[in-house]
Phi, psi and omega in degrees: 000133176280132176270324178241125180254354176191146177213150178206151177221147178208148174232155177208144173284131180302325180299332177293326176294315179298318180296314180297318179292324179292325181288313186244003175062217185295337182302312178298312183299316180291329180290324186265321189249149177279164177304323178296320179290330180277356183294345179272008178068223185272035178280090186289335173298313179299311182296324179296321178295322180290321178296313179300321179295320179295316178298316179296324178297315178298322177295316181296322177291332182083019184250327192067177180291326184285347185272019177109339177283149180240157181304320183280354180295334176244121178241133175236084182294160179300139176245161180270076177072014180250167173299145181296139178261104184292140174243118182251132181223183172063208182300326180298326178295321177295317181296324180297327178050050174086357179284163181262150177243125177245134184229138172229132180230155176205155177218138178266359186102329177245334182228139175246145179224148176217144175235132178236132176235133176252127182236162173299157177297147178242126178229123182055037177076007181242129176294136180270000000 
């Protein structure tokens, strides 16, 4: 039985988020982030962790952005000091086929990192 069916990791410099937002303004931000993710305003540390998580998610799915997954398919809304609770929608939900997505993010203030692991669905403590 496979315990991990997909994994991905990504890092990004927080300054790259600021630069991208400065070049194209809200157009870039709206294309990549959901309204819930944008609710923190110009918190580029927060946005960089979400961007890294989305990139890591595409790697874990094995699709990349061009493979049918969309930026808004993975949403990591702000949590109150807890690990982000991923919300998967769209084509990515179909590709997941019932598997679970686990996400961990961190930021040093200059660099953001995210790790995504996809596991089989768990029901009553048993992997399906």
